[in-house]
mmCIF file of the C-alpha atoms, coordinates in Angstrom:
data_MODEL
# 
_entry.id   MODEL 
# 
loop_
_atom_site.group_PDB 
_atom_site.id 
_atom_site.type_symbol 
_atom_site.label_atom_id 
_atom_site.label_alt_id 
_atom_site.label_comp_id 
_atom_site.label_asym_id 
_atom_site.label_entity_id 
_atom_site.label_seq_id 
_atom_site.pdbx_PDB_ins_code 
_atom_site.Cartn_x 
_atom_site.Cartn_y 
_atom_site.Cartn_z 
_atom_site.occupancy 
_atom_site.B_iso_or_equiv 
_atom_site.pdbx_formal_charge 
_atom_site.auth_seq_id 
_atom_site.auth_comp_id 
_atom_site.auth_asym_id 
_atom_site.auth_atom_id 
_atom_site.pdbx_PDB_model_num 
ATOM 1   C CA . UNK A 1 1   ? -6.014  11.453  42.914  1.00 0.00 ? 1   UNK A CA 1 
ATOM 2   C CA . UNK A 1 2   ? -7.926  12.428  39.771  1.00 0.00 ? 2   UNK A CA 1 
ATOM 3   C CA . UNK A 1 3   ? -4.667  13.484  38.143  1.00 0.00 ? 3   UNK A CA 1 
ATOM 4   C CA . UNK A 1 4   ? -3.123  10.056  38.675  1.00 0.00 ? 4   UNK A CA 1 
ATOM 5   C CA . UNK A 1 5   ? -6.210  8.268   37.371  1.00 0.00 ? 5   UNK A CA 1 
ATOM 6   C CA . UNK A 1 6   ? -6.211  10.531  34.341  1.00 0.00 ? 6   UNK A CA 1 
ATOM 7   C CA . UNK A 1 7   ? -2.548  9.754   33.660  1.00 0.00 ? 7   UNK A CA 1 
ATOM 8   C CA . UNK A 1 8   ? -3.163  6.024   33.985  1.00 0.00 ? 8   UNK A CA 1 
ATOM 9   C CA . UNK A 1 9   ? -6.101  6.153   31.565  1.00 0.00 ? 9   UNK A CA 1 
ATOM 10  C CA . UNK A 1 10  ? -4.051  8.184   29.091  1.00 0.00 ? 10  UNK A CA 1 
ATOM 11  C CA . UNK A 1 11  ? -1.124  5.764   29.321  1.00 0.00 ? 11  UNK A CA 1 
ATOM 12  C CA . UNK A 1 12  ? -3.405  2.762   28.782  1.00 0.00 ? 12  UNK A CA 1 
ATOM 13  C CA . UNK A 1 13  ? -5.002  4.425   25.772  1.00 0.00 ? 13  UNK A CA 1 
ATOM 14  C CA . UNK A 1 14  ? -1.585  5.112   24.265  1.00 0.00 ? 14  UNK A CA 1 
ATOM 15  C CA . UNK A 1 15  ? -0.452  1.539   24.797  1.00 0.00 ? 15  UNK A CA 1 
ATOM 16  C CA . UNK A 1 16  ? -3.645  0.215   23.218  1.00 0.00 ? 16  UNK A CA 1 
ATOM 17  C CA . UNK A 1 17  ? -3.323  2.572   20.236  1.00 0.00 ? 17  UNK A CA 1 
ATOM 18  C CA . UNK A 1 18  ? 0.304   1.552   19.713  1.00 0.00 ? 18  UNK A CA 1 
ATOM 19  C CA . UNK A 1 19  ? -0.569  -2.142  19.733  1.00 0.00 ? 19  UNK A CA 1 
ATOM 20  C CA . UNK A 1 20  ? -3.369  -1.629  17.217  1.00 0.00 ? 20  UNK A CA 1 
ATOM 21  C CA . UNK A 1 21  ? -0.954  0.028   14.755  1.00 0.00 ? 21  UNK A CA 1 
ATOM 22  C CA . UNK A 1 22  ? 1.473   -2.911  14.843  1.00 0.00 ? 22  UNK A CA 1 
ATOM 23  C CA . UNK A 1 23  ? 0.889   -6.055  12.785  1.00 0.00 ? 23  UNK A CA 1 
ATOM 24  C CA . UNK A 1 24  ? -1.252  -8.635  14.539  1.00 0.00 ? 24  UNK A CA 1 
ATOM 25  C CA . UNK A 1 25  ? -1.570  -12.352 13.956  1.00 0.00 ? 25  UNK A CA 1 
ATOM 26  C CA . UNK A 1 26  ? -4.591  -14.041 12.429  1.00 0.00 ? 26  UNK A CA 1 
ATOM 27  C CA . UNK A 1 27  ? -6.464  -15.962 15.117  1.00 0.00 ? 27  UNK A CA 1 
ATOM 28  C CA . UNK A 1 28  ? -7.999  -18.634 12.895  1.00 0.00 ? 28  UNK A CA 1 
ATOM 29  C CA . UNK A 1 29  ? -7.909  -19.953 9.346   1.00 0.00 ? 29  UNK A CA 1 
ATOM 30  C CA . UNK A 1 30  ? -11.159 -18.096 8.628   1.00 0.00 ? 30  UNK A CA 1 
ATOM 31  C CA . UNK A 1 31  ? -9.599  -14.853 9.894   1.00 0.00 ? 31  UNK A CA 1 
ATOM 32  C CA . UNK A 1 32  ? -6.473  -15.459 7.787   1.00 0.00 ? 32  UNK A CA 1 
ATOM 33  C CA . UNK A 1 33  ? -8.518  -16.144 4.646   1.00 0.00 ? 33  UNK A CA 1 
ATOM 34  C CA . UNK A 1 34  ? -10.605 -12.982 5.099   1.00 0.00 ? 34  UNK A CA 1 
ATOM 35  C CA . UNK A 1 35  ? -7.528  -10.843 5.825   1.00 0.00 ? 35  UNK A CA 1 
ATOM 36  C CA . UNK A 1 36  ? -5.849  -12.267 2.714   1.00 0.00 ? 36  UNK A CA 1 
ATOM 37  C CA . UNK A 1 37  ? -8.888  -11.555 0.540   1.00 0.00 ? 37  UNK A CA 1 
ATOM 38  C CA . UNK A 1 38  ? -9.048  -7.944  1.728   1.00 0.00 ? 38  UNK A CA 1 
ATOM 39  C CA . UNK A 1 39  ? -5.301  -7.459  1.297   1.00 0.00 ? 39  UNK A CA 1 
ATOM 40  C CA . UNK A 1 40  ? -5.438  -8.867  -2.218  1.00 0.00 ? 40  UNK A CA 1 
ATOM 41  C CA . UNK A 1 41  ? -8.402  -6.640  -3.105  1.00 0.00 ? 41  UNK A CA 1 
ATOM 42  C CA . UNK A 1 42  ? -6.331  -3.536  -2.374  1.00 0.00 ? 42  UNK A CA 1 
ATOM 43  C CA . UNK A 1 43  ? -3.481  -4.810  -4.534  1.00 0.00 ? 43  UNK A CA 1 
ATOM 44  C CA . UNK A 1 44  ? -5.847  -5.776  -7.358  1.00 0.00 ? 44  UNK A CA 1 
ATOM 45  C CA . UNK A 1 45  ? -7.191  -2.223  -7.390  1.00 0.00 ? 45  UNK A CA 1 
ATOM 46  C CA . UNK A 1 46  ? -3.628  -0.877  -7.426  1.00 0.00 ? 46  UNK A CA 1 
ATOM 47  C CA . UNK A 1 47  ? -2.808  -3.137  -10.362 1.00 0.00 ? 47  UNK A CA 1 
ATOM 48  C CA . UNK A 1 48  ? -5.945  -2.187  -12.267 1.00 0.00 ? 48  UNK A CA 1 
ATOM 49  C CA . UNK A 1 49  ? -5.085  1.500   -11.994 1.00 0.00 ? 49  UNK A CA 1 
ATOM 50  C CA . UNK A 1 50  ? -1.380  1.017   -12.670 1.00 0.00 ? 50  UNK A CA 1 
ATOM 51  C CA . UNK A 1 51  ? -1.986  -1.142  -15.741 1.00 0.00 ? 51  UNK A CA 1 
ATOM 52  C CA . UNK A 1 52  ? -3.514  1.743   -17.673 1.00 0.00 ? 52  UNK A CA 1 
ATOM 53  C CA . UNK A 1 53  ? -0.693  4.053   -16.641 1.00 0.00 ? 53  UNK A CA 1 
ATOM 54  C CA . UNK A 1 54  ? 1.949   1.547   -17.689 1.00 0.00 ? 54  UNK A CA 1 
ATOM 55  C CA . UNK A 1 55  ? 0.294   1.136   -21.076 1.00 0.00 ? 55  UNK A CA 1 
ATOM 56  C CA . UNK A 1 56  ? 0.313   4.917   -21.560 1.00 0.00 ? 56  UNK A CA 1 
ATOM 57  C CA . UNK A 1 57  ? 3.926   5.219   -20.479 1.00 0.00 ? 57  UNK A CA 1 
ATOM 58  C CA . UNK A 1 58  ? 4.909   2.555   -23.026 1.00 0.00 ? 58  UNK A CA 1 
ATOM 59  C CA . UNK A 1 59  ? 2.876   4.211   -25.780 1.00 0.00 ? 59  UNK A CA 1 
ATOM 60  C CA . UNK A 1 60  ? 0.507   1.250   -26.114 1.00 0.00 ? 60  UNK A CA 1 
ATOM 61  C CA . UNK A 1 61  ? -2.504  3.502   -25.572 1.00 0.00 ? 61  UNK A CA 1 
ATOM 62  C CA . UNK A 1 62  ? -2.856  7.253   -26.138 1.00 0.00 ? 62  UNK A CA 1 
ATOM 63  C CA . UNK A 1 63  ? -1.674  9.585   -23.389 1.00 0.00 ? 63  UNK A CA 1 
ATOM 64  C CA . UNK A 1 64  ? -4.559  11.194  -21.476 1.00 0.00 ? 64  UNK A CA 1 
ATOM 65  C CA . UNK A 1 65  ? -3.567  13.465  -18.586 1.00 0.00 ? 65  UNK A CA 1 
ATOM 66  C CA . UNK A 1 66  ? -7.069  13.341  -17.055 1.00 0.00 ? 66  UNK A CA 1 
ATOM 67  C CA . UNK A 1 67  ? -7.022  9.545   -16.923 1.00 0.00 ? 67  UNK A CA 1 
ATOM 68  C CA . UNK A 1 68  ? -3.509  9.620   -15.460 1.00 0.00 ? 68  UNK A CA 1 
ATOM 69  C CA . UNK A 1 69  ? -4.607  12.115  -12.802 1.00 0.00 ? 69  UNK A CA 1 
ATOM 70  C CA . UNK A 1 70  ? -7.680  10.012  -11.923 1.00 0.00 ? 70  UNK A CA 1 
ATOM 71  C CA . UNK A 1 71  ? -5.715  6.748   -11.708 1.00 0.00 ? 71  UNK A CA 1 
ATOM 72  C CA . UNK A 1 72  ? -2.842  8.374   -9.831  1.00 0.00 ? 72  UNK A CA 1 
ATOM 73  C CA . UNK A 1 73  ? -5.312  9.790   -7.307  1.00 0.00 ? 73  UNK A CA 1 
ATOM 74  C CA . UNK A 1 74  ? -6.773  6.325   -6.815  1.00 0.00 ? 74  UNK A CA 1 
ATOM 75  C CA . UNK A 1 75  ? -3.308  4.798   -6.381  1.00 0.00 ? 75  UNK A CA 1 
ATOM 76  C CA . UNK A 1 76  ? -2.452  7.480   -3.859  1.00 0.00 ? 76  UNK A CA 1 
ATOM 77  C CA . UNK A 1 77  ? -5.635  6.824   -1.885  1.00 0.00 ? 77  UNK A CA 1 
ATOM 78  C CA . UNK A 1 78  ? -5.078  3.076   -1.977  1.00 0.00 ? 78  UNK A CA 1 
ATOM 79  C CA . UNK A 1 79  ? -1.497  3.525   -0.784  1.00 0.00 ? 79  UNK A CA 1 
ATOM 80  C CA . UNK A 1 80  ? -2.865  4.822   2.518   1.00 0.00 ? 80  UNK A CA 1 
ATOM 81  C CA . UNK A 1 81  ? -4.841  1.583   2.945   1.00 0.00 ? 81  UNK A CA 1 
ATOM 82  C CA . UNK A 1 82  ? -1.975  -0.849  2.428   1.00 0.00 ? 82  UNK A CA 1 
ATOM 83  C CA . UNK A 1 83  ? -0.646  -0.737  5.995   1.00 0.00 ? 83  UNK A CA 1 
ATOM 84  C CA . UNK A 1 84  ? -4.113  -1.385  7.422   1.00 0.00 ? 84  UNK A CA 1 
ATOM 85  C CA . UNK A 1 85  ? -4.910  -4.256  5.086   1.00 0.00 ? 85  UNK A CA 1 
ATOM 86  C CA . UNK A 1 86  ? -1.532  -5.928  5.546   1.00 0.00 ? 86  UNK A CA 1 
ATOM 87  C CA . UNK A 1 87  ? -1.516  -5.586  9.326   1.00 0.00 ? 87  UNK A CA 1 
ATOM 88  C CA . UNK A 1 88  ? -2.820  -9.106  9.937   1.00 0.00 ? 88  UNK A CA 1 
ATOM 89  C CA . UNK A 1 89  ? -0.021  -11.657 9.741   1.00 0.00 ? 89  UNK A CA 1 
ATOM 90  C CA . UNK A 1 90  ? -1.459  -14.664 7.925   1.00 0.00 ? 90  UNK A CA 1 
ATOM 91  C CA . UNK A 1 91  ? 1.819   -16.589 7.614   1.00 0.00 ? 91  UNK A CA 1 
ATOM 92  C CA . UNK A 1 92  ? 0.838   -19.214 10.204  1.00 0.00 ? 92  UNK A CA 1 
ATOM 93  C CA . UNK A 1 93  ? -2.015  -20.423 7.976   1.00 0.00 ? 93  UNK A CA 1 
ATOM 94  C CA . UNK A 1 94  ? -2.130  -22.046 4.550   1.00 0.00 ? 94  UNK A CA 1 
ATOM 95  C CA . UNK A 1 95  ? -3.730  -19.266 2.547   1.00 0.00 ? 95  UNK A CA 1 
ATOM 96  C CA . UNK A 1 96  ? -3.319  -18.666 -1.152  1.00 0.00 ? 96  UNK A CA 1 
ATOM 97  C CA . UNK A 1 97  ? -1.029  -15.658 -1.258  1.00 0.00 ? 97  UNK A CA 1 
ATOM 98  C CA . UNK A 1 98  ? 2.067   -14.298 -2.935  1.00 0.00 ? 98  UNK A CA 1 
ATOM 99  C CA . UNK A 1 99  ? 2.961   -12.190 0.101   1.00 0.00 ? 99  UNK A CA 1 
ATOM 100 C CA . UNK A 1 100 ? 6.290   -13.163 1.594   1.00 0.00 ? 100 UNK A CA 1 
ATOM 101 C CA . UNK A 1 101 ? 6.581   -13.440 5.377   1.00 0.00 ? 101 UNK A CA 1 
ATOM 102 C CA . UNK A 1 102 ? 8.874   -10.394 5.219   1.00 0.00 ? 102 UNK A CA 1 
ATOM 103 C CA . UNK A 1 103 ? 5.707   -8.267  5.002   1.00 0.00 ? 103 UNK A CA 1 
ATOM 104 C CA . UNK A 1 104 ? 5.348   -8.946  8.735   1.00 0.00 ? 104 UNK A CA 1 
ATOM 105 C CA . UNK A 1 105 ? 8.898   -9.819  9.823   1.00 0.00 ? 105 UNK A CA 1 
ATOM 106 C CA . UNK A 1 106 ? 10.488  -6.738  8.203   1.00 0.00 ? 106 UNK A CA 1 
ATOM 107 C CA . UNK A 1 107 ? 7.605   -4.377  8.816   1.00 0.00 ? 107 UNK A CA 1 
ATOM 108 C CA . UNK A 1 108 ? 9.688   -1.179  8.935   1.00 0.00 ? 108 UNK A CA 1 
ATOM 109 C CA . UNK A 1 109 ? 11.115  -1.805  5.460   1.00 0.00 ? 109 UNK A CA 1 
ATOM 110 C CA . UNK A 1 110 ? 7.663   -2.723  4.130   1.00 0.00 ? 110 UNK A CA 1 
ATOM 111 C CA . UNK A 1 111 ? 6.123   0.451   5.541   1.00 0.00 ? 111 UNK A CA 1 
ATOM 112 C CA . UNK A 1 112 ? 8.932   2.498   3.979   1.00 0.00 ? 112 UNK A CA 1 
ATOM 113 C CA . UNK A 1 113 ? 7.948   1.037   0.603   1.00 0.00 ? 113 UNK A CA 1 
ATOM 114 C CA . UNK A 1 114 ? 4.343   2.004   1.278   1.00 0.00 ? 114 UNK A CA 1 
ATOM 115 C CA . UNK A 1 115 ? 5.435   5.557   2.034   1.00 0.00 ? 115 UNK A CA 1 
ATOM 116 C CA . UNK A 1 116 ? 7.526   5.599   -1.160  1.00 0.00 ? 116 UNK A CA 1 
ATOM 117 C CA . UNK A 1 117 ? 4.396   4.688   -3.140  1.00 0.00 ? 117 UNK A CA 1 
ATOM 118 C CA . UNK A 1 118 ? 2.383   7.416   -1.420  1.00 0.00 ? 118 UNK A CA 1 
ATOM 119 C CA . UNK A 1 119 ? 5.030   10.026  -2.241  1.00 0.00 ? 119 UNK A CA 1 
ATOM 120 C CA . UNK A 1 120 ? 5.519   8.861   -5.843  1.00 0.00 ? 120 UNK A CA 1 
ATOM 121 C CA . UNK A 1 121 ? 1.790   8.722   -6.548  1.00 0.00 ? 121 UNK A CA 1 
ATOM 122 C CA . UNK A 1 122 ? 1.318   12.215  -5.115  1.00 0.00 ? 122 UNK A CA 1 
ATOM 123 C CA . UNK A 1 123 ? 4.065   13.460  -7.447  1.00 0.00 ? 123 UNK A CA 1 
ATOM 124 C CA . UNK A 1 124 ? 2.249   11.776  -10.321 1.00 0.00 ? 124 UNK A CA 1 
ATOM 125 C CA . UNK A 1 125 ? -1.031  13.478  -9.423  1.00 0.00 ? 125 UNK A CA 1 
ATOM 126 C CA . UNK A 1 126 ? 0.749   16.836  -9.486  1.00 0.00 ? 126 UNK A CA 1 
ATOM 127 C CA . UNK A 1 127 ? 2.556   16.111  -12.762 1.00 0.00 ? 127 UNK A CA 1 
ATOM 128 C CA . UNK A 1 128 ? -0.640  14.937  -14.468 1.00 0.00 ? 128 UNK A CA 1 
ATOM 129 C CA . UNK A 1 129 ? -2.516  18.038  -13.333 1.00 0.00 ? 129 UNK A CA 1 
ATOM 130 C CA . UNK A 1 130 ? -0.088  20.168  -15.381 1.00 0.00 ? 130 UNK A CA 1 
ATOM 131 C CA . UNK A 1 131 ? -0.903  18.214  -18.541 1.00 0.00 ? 131 UNK A CA 1 
ATOM 132 C CA . UNK A 1 132 ? 2.803   18.006  -19.394 1.00 0.00 ? 132 UNK A CA 1 
ATOM 133 C CA . UNK A 1 133 ? 3.278   14.624  -21.043 1.00 0.00 ? 133 UNK A CA 1 
ATOM 134 C CA . UNK A 1 134 ? 7.036   14.283  -20.500 1.00 0.00 ? 134 UNK A CA 1 
ATOM 135 C CA . UNK A 1 135 ? 6.971   15.008  -16.765 1.00 0.00 ? 135 UNK A CA 1 
ATOM 136 C CA . UNK A 1 136 ? 3.872   12.848  -16.352 1.00 0.00 ? 136 UNK A CA 1 
ATOM 137 C CA . UNK A 1 137 ? 5.519   9.898   -18.113 1.00 0.00 ? 137 UNK A CA 1 
ATOM 138 C CA . UNK A 1 138 ? 8.562   10.298  -15.863 1.00 0.00 ? 138 UNK A CA 1 
ATOM 139 C CA . UNK A 1 139 ? 6.333   10.355  -12.789 1.00 0.00 ? 139 UNK A CA 1 
ATOM 140 C CA . UNK A 1 140 ? 4.544   7.199   -13.989 1.00 0.00 ? 140 UNK A CA 1 
ATOM 141 C CA . UNK A 1 141 ? 7.984   5.585   -14.088 1.00 0.00 ? 141 UNK A CA 1 
ATOM 142 C CA . UNK A 1 142 ? 8.574   6.718   -10.520 1.00 0.00 ? 142 UNK A CA 1 
ATOM 143 C CA . UNK A 1 143 ? 5.397   5.003   -9.351  1.00 0.00 ? 143 UNK A CA 1 
ATOM 144 C CA . UNK A 1 144 ? 6.314   1.891   -11.329 1.00 0.00 ? 144 UNK A CA 1 
ATOM 145 C CA . UNK A 1 145 ? 9.708   1.742   -9.618  1.00 0.00 ? 145 UNK A CA 1 
ATOM 146 C CA . UNK A 1 146 ? 8.079   1.834   -6.178  1.00 0.00 ? 146 UNK A CA 1 
ATOM 147 C CA . UNK A 1 147 ? 5.775   -1.024  -7.196  1.00 0.00 ? 147 UNK A CA 1 
ATOM 148 C CA . UNK A 1 148 ? 8.702   -3.065  -8.489  1.00 0.00 ? 148 UNK A CA 1 
ATOM 149 C CA . UNK A 1 149 ? 10.783  -2.348  -5.400  1.00 0.00 ? 149 UNK A CA 1 
ATOM 150 C CA . UNK A 1 150 ? 8.063   -3.757  -3.197  1.00 0.00 ? 150 UNK A CA 1 
ATOM 151 C CA . UNK A 1 151 ? 7.498   -6.759  -5.462  1.00 0.00 ? 151 UNK A CA 1 
ATOM 152 C CA . UNK A 1 152 ? 11.227  -7.530  -5.437  1.00 0.00 ? 152 UNK A CA 1 
ATOM 153 C CA . UNK A 1 153 ? 11.337  -7.790  -1.662  1.00 0.00 ? 153 UNK A CA 1 
ATOM 154 C CA . UNK A 1 154 ? 7.870   -8.687  -0.437  1.00 0.00 ? 154 UNK A CA 1 
ATOM 155 C CA . UNK A 1 155 ? 6.098   -10.653 -3.171  1.00 0.00 ? 155 UNK A CA 1 
ATOM 156 C CA . UNK A 1 156 ? 6.701   -14.225 -4.256  1.00 0.00 ? 156 UNK A CA 1 
ATOM 157 C CA . UNK A 1 157 ? 7.061   -14.278 -7.989  1.00 0.00 ? 157 UNK A CA 1 
ATOM 158 C CA . UNK A 1 158 ? 5.848   -17.217 -10.073 1.00 0.00 ? 158 UNK A CA 1 
# 
């Protein structure tokens, strides 16, 4: 009988863990506002770190491999937070956001874009660590393309 109880507990734990990983719906306007604020904070940090890299890639500021490596590391770390901070579907509430409903309705495609950013930013970290400007600039472009790809499909543009 212990074996059956153990199997039931394990199955329940797996079901609970699976449901936690899937997007959930905000339960109140207050919940939606807080989830939106947290989600936007992650994207603001991504933008702050990407802005410097974009300026370097365009030659607007001097190339600095150490700064690129630091910012790329931050972008990579933030990329692992995106799924968590976009898990709460706020579309049922009037919150100030540029996120399209597709973030929650086309979750598989959105999570693929997140993975693309994680991979591209890891490549950028590696390129920057070599100090090679040409390969680092190319890798910055790779990260930029993943950002744009997500914006094209999941962000409302002004």
